[in-house]
Every structure is written in structure tokens, then in C-alpha cells.
Backbone as a ProteinNet text record, in pm:
[ID]
protein_1_A
[PRIMARY]
MQFKNLKSLREDKDIKQKEIAKYLNVSQNTYSQYETGVISLTAEVLIKLADYYGVSIDYLLDRTNNPKTQK
[TERTIARY]
84.8	0	88.8	71.1	146.1	84.5	170.1	123.6	139.8	32.1	36.7	64.6	3.5	25	169.4	228.8	367.8	459	439.1	520.3	491.3	365.4	327.9	387.8	384.7	443.7	591.2	662.1	805.8	830.1	757.4	777.1	735.3	626.9	580.7	684.4	762.4	865.1	1002.2	1004.7	1129.5	1238.1	1198.2	1291.7	1320.6	1444.7	1485.6	1465.7	1442.5	1428.2	1550.8	1666.2	1791.7	1792.8	1736.3	1732.1	1641.3	1524.3	1432	1491.9	1554.2	1617.5	1722.8	1800.1	1903.2	1838.3	1730	1656.5	1605.7	1559.8	1506	1614.5	1737.7	1849.8	1829.3	1782.5	1766.4	1828.1	1843	1896.2	1788.6	1833.4	1739.4	1649.1	1705.2	1626.5	1516.1	1549.2	1448.5	1336.7	1375.1	1271.8	1183.2	1244.2	1168.7	1066.8	1107.5	1017.1	906.7	932.1	824.3	717.6	761.1	667.7	584.5	645.5	573.7	498.2	515.1	443.6	506.2	627.3	697.4	733.4	775.9	808.4	704.2	653.2	554.5	620	548.5	594.5	575.6	678.8	667.9	606.3	561	504.7	609.6	733.2	840.7	862.4	864.5	884.3	764.4	644.9	524.6	525.8	562.9	567.3	670.8	788.3	893.7	849.6	788.3	743.2	631.2	537	427	481.2	577.7	639.4	717.7	790.2	872	786	676.6	589.7	481	458.7	354.2	214.9	197.9	68.3	30.5	-92.6	-137.8	-89.2	-82	-44.4	-151.9	-277.2	-384.9	-365.9	-318.7	-293	-179.7	-74.3	37.2	-8.4	-103.4	-152.3	-270.4	-299.3	-408.4	-545.2	-560.7	-689.3	-778.5	-720.6	-795.9	-730.1	-806.7	-752.1	-713.3	-740.2	-710.7	-574.4	-473.6	-341.1	-325.9	-423	-408.8	-418	-336	-340	-446.4	-502.2	-600.9	-529.5	-561.8	-497.2	-595.4
-118.6	0	124.2	208.2	332.9	435	518.4	622.2	756.8	801.2	923.7	1047.5	1056.4	1174.1	1182.2	1069.6	1066.9	1121.1	1075.8	1121.8	1268.9	1307.8	1446.5	1544.1	1508	1594.6	1618.9	1514.2	1525.1	1611.7	1584.1	1658.4	1805.2	1832.1	1970.1	2054.6	1991.6	2062.6	2054.4	1999.7	1985.8	1913.2	1805.7	1725.2	1597.9	1562	1439.8	1318.7	1204.6	1081.3	1057.6	1092.7	1072	1149.3	1270.7	1352	1289.4	1244.9	1180.5	1049.5	976.2	849.4	873.2	978.1	1010.8	1043.8	1121.8	1156.3	1030.4	934.1	809.7	706.4	736.4	644.8	513.6	528.3	413.9	452.7	357.2	387	455.3	522	585.7	481.3	365	257.4	210.4	199.1	158.1	261.5	389.1	492	489	470.1	459.8	347	237.2	122.5	149.8	237.6	281.1	355.1	450	531.1	447.4	345.2	263.8	147.6	129	23.5	-113.5	-121.1	-250.5	-298.8	-205.1	-235.3	-166.4	-237.4	-178.9	-76.4	31.1	133.5	84.1	96.4	57.9	172.9	145	249.4	356.3	316.8	411.9	506.7	453	533.9	626.6	576.5	659.4	777.3	752.5	859.5	964.1	919.2	1013	1097.3	1033.6	1107.1	1204.5	1162.4	1250.7	1371.7	1350.3	1461	1551.8	1493.9	1570.2	1663.3	1610.9	1690	1766.3	1733.8	1799.8	1760.4	1633.4	1582.6	1459	1414.4	1294.1	1168.3	1061.5	932.3	887.6	914.1	879.1	948.2	1071.8	1144	1075.9	1036.9	967.9	838.3	771.7	642.5	657.1	780.4	807.9	766.8	771.9	737.3	859.7	979	1103.3	1205.9	1306.6	1415.6	1534.4	1521.9	1626.9	1600	1682.3	1657.4	1693.3	1764.7	1811.3	1697.4	1710.1	1611.4	1650.8	1553.6	1579.7	1580.6	1677.5	1687.3	1661.2
0	0	0	-99.8	-105.6	-12.1	45.9	137.1	67.4	2.7	-77.9	5.9	124.2	208.2	256.1	286.3	331.2	221.7	102.1	-10.7	-41.2	-39.5	-68.8	31.8	158.5	260.7	232.6	202	174.2	50.9	-55.1	-179.3	-165.8	-93	-73.8	-0.4	84.4	160.4	93.4	-28.8	-105.1	-25.5	38.3	116.1	37.4	29.6	-40.1	51.7	-9.6	68.3	155.5	103	175.8	308	307.7	429.3	535.7	494.1	588.6	638.3	549.6	588	695.9	679.1	779.1	913.2	910.1	1032.1	1103	1023.5	1080	1109.7	1066.7	1084.8	1008.8	882.7	791.9	657.8	569.4	436.8	351.3	245.5	153.6	90.3	59.1	-0.4	95	222	320.8	327.3	330.8	336.3	212.2	97.4	-27.6	-18.5	40.4	55.4	157.2	254.2	343.8	263.2	180.8	102.8	6.6	-52.7	-150.5	-86.4	43.5	113.6	102.6	48.9	39.2	178.9	264.2	404.2	491.5	589.6	681	772.5	795.8	888.6	1032	1112.1	1252.9	1331.3	1450.9	1536.4	1563.6	1587.4	1614.9	1496.4	1375.6	1255.7	1234.9	1253.4	1238.4	1335.3	1458.3	1558.8	1519.8	1478.3	1437.4	1318.5	1220.2	1101.7	1135.7	1218.4	1258.6	1333.8	1421.7	1494.7	1400.3	1308.2	1213.7	1128.7	1077.8	990.8	1066.7	1193.4	1271.5	1227.9	1192.2	1146.8	1227.5	1208.8	1278.4	1206.9	1281	1223.2	1124.5	1154.6	1061.3	927	929.3	804.4	726.7	795.1	728.9	663.1	726.7	677	580.3	539.4	445.4	498.6	630.2	690.6	706.3	686.1	694.5	602.4	563.9	484.1	572.2	702.3	797.5	861.3	833.4	888.3	1035.9	1092	1230	1330.3	1433.2	1540.1	1640.5	1709.1	1812.4	1946.7	2029.3	2160.3	2269.4
[MASK]
+++++++++++++++++++++++++++++++++++++++++++++++++++++++++++++++++++++++

């Protein structure tokens, strides 16, 4: 399953996969496979990405169109 919001967030901010991969401490290839759904996103990776972009995990997983987190 591809994660369109995850890829869109990165591209909208002009961030390369290599930069996000470094932030997550994974290879660029691994990060690419996260975006395309080849490798499942772990809870740890989801939390880091949600914090990095300031969005909800549901938004990253394309479960909602609302990027805002609920507090």
C-alpha cells in the first residue's frame, strides 16, 4: 500500500528521501520502501514522522484528509 500523504508531505517541503532516511536512521532505499508500502511502517517510525511533519499518524496512513493532530 502506497502512502500518498507521506510522499506528498516530503515533496511539498522539497525534502529528499535521503534527508528523511538520515533523520530516521535508515537507508534511503528503506525509506523509499516505506513510502511505496513494500516495508511496513513501525510504530516508532510513524511517531517520528508525525512529529517531524507535525501531522497525525492517521494522516500519514491516508486514513484522513485532515493533517491536524487531536490533543
